[in-house]
FIZABA-410125 format. One record per atom (N, C-alpha, C): atom name; residue number from 1; x, y, z. Coordinates in nm, 3 decimals, padded with zeros to 5 digits. Example, Ala and Ser with C-alpha at 12.3 -4.5 7.8 and 13.67 -1.06 7.14 Angstrom:
<nodes>
  name  resi       px       py       pz
     N     1   01.319  -00.569   00.780
    CA     1   01.230  -00.450   00.780
     C     1   01.320  -00.330   00.780
     N     2   01.285  -00.225   00.708
    CA     2   01.367  -00.106   00.714
     C     2   01.290   00.003   00.787
</nodes>
This chain:
<nodes>
  name  resi       px       py       pz
     N     1   00.084  -00.118   00.000
    CA     1   00.000   00.000   00.000
     C     1   00.088   00.124   00.000
     N     2   00.066   00.208  -00.092
    CA     2   00.141   00.332  -00.097
     C     2   00.060   00.442  -00.028
     N     3   00.128   00.551  -00.001
    CA     3   00.056   00.665   00.054
     C     3  -00.045   00.714  -00.048
     N     4  -00.153   00.770  -00.001
    CA     4  -00.259   00.816  -00.091
     C     4  -00.288   00.962  -00.065
     N     5  -00.339   01.026  -00.168
    CA     5  -00.379   01.165  -00.155
     C     5  -00.530   01.170  -00.147
     N     6  -00.581   01.233  -00.041
    CA     6  -00.725   01.252  -00.024
     C     6  -00.750   01.399   00.004
     N     7  -00.830   01.458  -00.078
    CA     7  -00.863   01.599  -00.059
     C     7  -00.740   01.688  -00.056
     N     8  -00.638   01.651  -00.133
    CA     8  -00.516   01.731  -00.139
     C     8  -00.421   01.706  -00.022
     N     9  -00.453   01.608   00.064
    CA     9  -00.369   01.579   00.180
     C     9  -00.309   01.440   00.163
     N    10  -00.178   01.429   00.184
    CA    10  -00.111   01.301   00.176
     C    10  -00.143   01.220   00.301
     N    11  -00.197   01.099   00.285
    CA    11  -00.240   01.016   00.397
     C    11  -00.153   00.891   00.404
     N    12  -00.104   00.861   00.524
    CA    12  -00.025   00.741   00.546
     C    12  -00.053   00.689   00.686
     N    13  -00.046   00.560   00.705
    CA    13  -00.068   00.500   00.837
     C    13   00.064   00.492   00.915
     N    14   00.175   00.523   00.850
    CA    14   00.306   00.509   00.913
     C    14   00.311   00.580   01.049
     N    15   00.345   00.504   01.152
    CA    15   00.358   00.558   01.286
     C    15   00.228   00.580   01.360
     N    16   00.115   00.551   01.296
    CA    16  -00.015   00.573   01.358
     C    16  -00.064   00.447   01.430
     N    17  -00.125   00.467   01.546
    CA    17  -00.192   00.358   01.615
     C    17  -00.325   00.330   01.547
     N    18  -00.365   00.203   01.544
    CA    18  -00.493   00.168   01.483
     C    18  -00.548   00.042   01.549
     N    19  -00.678   00.020   01.530
    CA    19  -00.737  -00.108   01.566
     C    19  -00.777  -00.176   01.436
     N    20  -00.781  -00.308   01.439
    CA    20  -00.819  -00.384   01.322
     C    20  -00.953  -00.451   01.348
     N    21  -01.047  -00.428   01.259
    CA    21  -01.174  -00.500   01.267
     C    21  -01.143  -00.644   01.228
     N    22  -01.153  -00.733   01.326
    CA    22  -01.099  -00.868   01.313
     C    22  -01.210  -00.972   01.308
     N    23  -01.223  -01.039   01.194
    CA    23  -01.320  -01.148   01.181
     C    23  -01.256  -01.283   01.211
     N    24  -01.124  -01.284   01.210
    CA    24  -01.052  -01.410   01.227
     C    24  -01.022  -01.477   01.094
     N    25  -01.067  -01.417   00.986
    CA    25  -01.048  -01.474   00.853
     C    25  -00.930  -01.417   00.777
     N    26  -00.911  -01.468   00.656
    CA    26  -00.795  -01.431   00.575
     C    26  -00.795  -01.285   00.533
     N    27  -00.911  -01.227   00.506
    CA    27  -00.915  -01.087   00.462
     C    27  -00.872  -00.992   00.573
     N    28  -00.919  -01.018   00.695
    CA    28  -00.879  -00.935   00.809
     C    28  -00.729  -00.949   00.833
     N    29  -00.679  -01.071   00.820
    CA    29  -00.537  -01.096   00.839
     C    29  -00.454  -01.022   00.735
     N    30  -00.497  -01.022   00.611
    CA    30  -00.425  -00.953   00.505
     C    30  -00.428  -00.802   00.527
     N    31  -00.542  -00.748   00.568
    CA    31  -00.552  -00.604   00.595
     C    31  -00.457  -00.566   00.710
     N    32  -00.453  -00.649   00.814
    CA    32  -00.362  -00.624   00.926
     C    32  -00.217  -00.628   00.879
     N    33  -00.184  -00.726   00.799
    CA    33  -00.049  -00.739   00.745
     C    33  -00.008  -00.612   00.669
     N    34  -00.095  -00.564   00.579
    CA    34  -00.063  -00.445   00.501
     C    34  -00.045  -00.322   00.591
     N    35  -00.132  -00.307   00.689
    CA    35  -00.123  -00.191   00.779
     C    35   00.008  -00.194   00.858
     N    36   00.047  -00.311   00.906
    CA    36   00.174  -00.323   00.980
     C    36   00.292  -00.301   00.885
     N    37   00.283  -00.357   00.767
    CA    37   00.391  -00.341   00.668
     C    37   00.415  -00.195   00.636
     N    38   00.309  -00.116   00.637
    CA    38   00.320   00.026   00.606
     C    38   00.356   00.110   00.728
     N    39   00.384   00.045   00.840
    CA    39   00.432   00.119   00.957
     C    39   00.327   00.151   01.060
     N    40   00.204   00.099   01.045
    CA    40   00.100   00.121   01.144
     C    40   00.130   00.042   01.271
     N    41   00.077   00.089   01.382
    CA    41   00.100   00.026   01.512
     C    41  -00.032  -00.029   01.566
     N    42  -00.055  -00.159   01.551
    CA    42  -00.183  -00.216   01.595
     C    42  -00.197  -00.213   01.746
     N    43  -00.311  -00.164   01.794
    CA    43  -00.338  -00.157   01.937
     C    43  -00.438  -00.262   01.982
     N    44  -00.522  -00.307   01.889
    CA    44  -00.625  -00.405   01.925
     C    44  -00.683  -00.470   01.801
     N    45  -00.731  -00.593   01.822
    CA    45  -00.814  -00.662   01.724
     C    45  -00.955  -00.653   01.779
     N    46  -01.047  -00.602   01.700
    CA    46  -01.185  -00.588   01.748
     C    46  -01.276  -00.685   01.675
     N    47  -01.353  -00.761   01.753
    CA    47  -01.444  -00.861   01.698
     C    47  -01.582  -00.848   01.763
     N    48  -01.685  -00.857   01.681
    CA    48  -01.820  -00.865   01.735
     C    48  -01.857  -01.012   01.749
     N    49  -01.931  -01.040   01.855
    CA    49  -01.972  -01.177   01.885
     C    49  -02.124  -01.188   01.875
     N    50  -02.171  -01.309   01.853
    CA    50  -02.315  -01.336   01.857
     C    50  -02.363  -01.312   02.000
     N    51  -02.492  -01.300   02.017
    CA    51  -02.551  -01.265   02.146
     C    51  -02.501  -01.352   02.262
     N    52  -02.476  -01.480   02.238
    CA    52  -02.428  -01.568   02.343
     C    52  -02.285  -01.540   02.386
     N    53  -02.209  -01.471   02.302
    CA    53  -02.073  -01.432   02.334
     C    53  -01.968  -01.541   02.318
     N    54  -02.004  -01.653   02.255
    CA    54  -01.906  -01.761   02.244
     C    54  -01.859  -01.790   02.101
     N    55  -01.914  -01.715   02.003
    CA    55  -01.869  -01.730   01.865
     C    55  -01.879  -01.595   01.795
     N    56  -01.800  -01.580   01.688
    CA    56  -01.799  -01.452   01.618
     C    56  -01.928  -01.429   01.541
     N    57  -01.965  -01.304   01.532
    CA    57  -02.087  -01.265   01.460
     C    57  -02.070  -01.293   01.311
     N    58  -01.954  -01.264   01.254
    CA    58  -01.937  -01.273   01.109
     C    58  -01.928  -01.416   01.057
     N    59  -01.838  -01.496   01.115
    CA    59  -01.811  -01.629   01.060
     C    59  -01.851  -01.744   01.152
     N    60  -01.896  -01.712   01.273
    CA    60  -01.931  -01.817   01.367
     C    60  -01.812  -01.893   01.421
     N    61  -01.694  -01.830   01.420
    CA    61  -01.574  -01.894   01.473
     C    61  -01.579  -01.897   01.625
     N    62  -01.523  -02.000   01.686
    CA    62  -01.522  -02.005   01.833
     C    62  -01.433  -01.896   01.891
     N    63  -01.478  -01.837   02.000
    CA    63  -01.403  -01.729   02.065
     C    63  -01.263  -01.774   02.102
     N    64  -01.247  -01.898   02.143
    CA    64  -01.115  -01.950   02.180
     C    64  -01.015  -01.937   02.065
     N    65  -01.059  -01.959   01.943
    CA    65  -00.971  -01.946   01.827
     C    65  -00.921  -01.803   01.815
     N    66  -01.009  -01.705   01.834
    CA    66  -00.967  -01.566   01.825
     C    66  -00.871  -01.528   01.937
     N    67  -00.891  -01.584   02.055
    CA    67  -00.796  -01.560   02.164
     C    67  -00.658  -01.616   02.128
     N    68  -00.655  -01.732   02.065
    CA    68  -00.527  -01.790   02.023
     C    68  -00.462  -01.706   01.913
     N    69  -00.543  -01.655   01.818
    CA    69  -00.488  -01.567   01.714
     C    69  -00.429  -01.441   01.777
     N    70  -00.503  -01.382   01.867
    CA    70  -00.459  -01.261   01.936
     C    70  -00.328  -01.284   02.010
     N    71  -00.321  -01.392   02.084
    CA    71  -00.199  -01.424   02.159
     C    71  -00.081  -01.448   02.064
     N    72  -00.106  -01.517   01.954
    CA    72  -00.002  -01.546   01.858
     C    72   00.053  -01.418   01.794
     N    73  -00.037  -01.323   01.768
    CA    73   00.003  -01.195   01.707
     C    73   00.058  -01.096   01.809
     N    74   00.030  -01.119   01.937
    CA    74   00.073  -01.025   02.040
     C    74  -00.007  -00.896   02.038
     N    75  -00.132  -00.905   01.994
    CA    75  -00.220  -00.788   01.987
     C    75  -00.345  -00.820   02.069
     N    76  -00.383  -00.732   02.163
    CA    76  -00.500  -00.759   02.246
     C    76  -00.629  -00.773   02.165
     N    77  -00.715  -00.864   02.210
    CA    77  -00.845  -00.885   02.147
     C    77  -00.952  -00.813   02.229
     N    78  -01.032  -00.734   02.162
    CA    78  -01.145  -00.665   02.224
     C    78  -01.271  -00.721   02.159
     N    79  -01.366  -00.765   02.240
    CA    79  -01.489  -00.823   02.185
     C    79  -01.611  -00.755   02.245
     N    80  -01.719  -00.756   02.169
    CA    80  -01.850  -00.710   02.215
     C    80  -01.955  -00.800   02.152
     N    81  -02.047  -00.847   02.232
    CA    81  -02.159  -00.927   02.181
     C    81  -02.270  -00.833   02.135
     N    82  -02.334  -00.868   02.024
    CA    82  -02.441  -00.784   01.970
     C    82  -02.530  -00.866   01.877
     N    83  -02.646  -00.813   01.854
    CA    83  -02.736  -00.871   01.753
     C    83  -02.710  -00.800   01.621
     N    84  -02.762  -00.856   01.512
    CA    84  -02.749  -00.787   01.383
     C    84  -02.823  -00.653   01.388
     N    85  -02.933  -00.648   01.462
    CA    85  -03.011  -00.524   01.469
     C    85  -02.932  -00.410   01.534
     N    86  -02.845  -00.441   01.629
    CA    86  -02.768  -00.338   01.700
     C    86  -02.623  -00.327   01.654
     N    87  -02.588  -00.404   01.552
    CA    87  -02.448  -00.413   01.507
     C    87  -02.387  -00.276   01.475
     N    88  -02.451  -00.200   01.390
    CA    88  -02.394  -00.073   01.345
     C    88  -02.377   00.023   01.462
     N    89  -02.478   00.036   01.544
    CA    89  -02.470   00.125   01.661
     C    89  -02.355   00.084   01.753
     N    90  -02.342  -00.043   01.779
    CA    90  -02.233  -00.091   01.865
     C    90  -02.098  -00.064   01.801
     N    91  -02.085  -00.093   01.672
    CA    91  -01.957  -00.074   01.603
     C    91  -01.914   00.072   01.610
     N    92  -02.006   00.163   01.587
    CA    92  -01.974   00.306   01.595
     C    92  -01.933   00.345   01.736
     N    93  -02.000   00.291   01.837
    CA    93  -01.964   00.325   01.975
     C    93  -01.825   00.273   02.010
     N    94  -01.787   00.159   01.957
    CA    94  -01.652   00.106   01.982
     C    94  -01.547   00.191   01.913
     N    95  -01.576   00.235   01.792
    CA    95  -01.483   00.325   01.722
     C    95  -01.458   00.449   01.807
     N    96  -01.563   00.503   01.866
    CA    96  -01.548   00.621   01.951
     C    96  -01.464   00.590   02.076
     N    97  -01.481   00.470   02.132
    CA    97  -01.401   00.429   02.247
     C    97  -01.252   00.422   02.211
     N    98  -01.221   00.373   02.092
    CA    98  -01.083   00.357   02.051
     C    98  -01.014   00.491   02.022
     N    99  -01.090   00.594   01.997
    CA    99  -01.030   00.725   01.971
     C    99  -00.961   00.768   02.095
</nodes>
């Protein structure tokens, strides 16, 4: 990923802290890889869980698997359980918490 120009401003993640929206799948892993490769500093992996809190909302992966991924990467895992009806509201509130 190269630096990009948005609205006349050069944008780069280099040196910036960020959280990764983490599904536990290959696409999230690739996005994390690119962000780190470009110099970003991951602070957390964020995952939404189904209402029961024991599997991911997106792929139905067991929470234990995500804890193992987090430990392997050395990046803290942050989770929140939600329904599909409240997903967007919850996601926005977590983004505000991470600021």
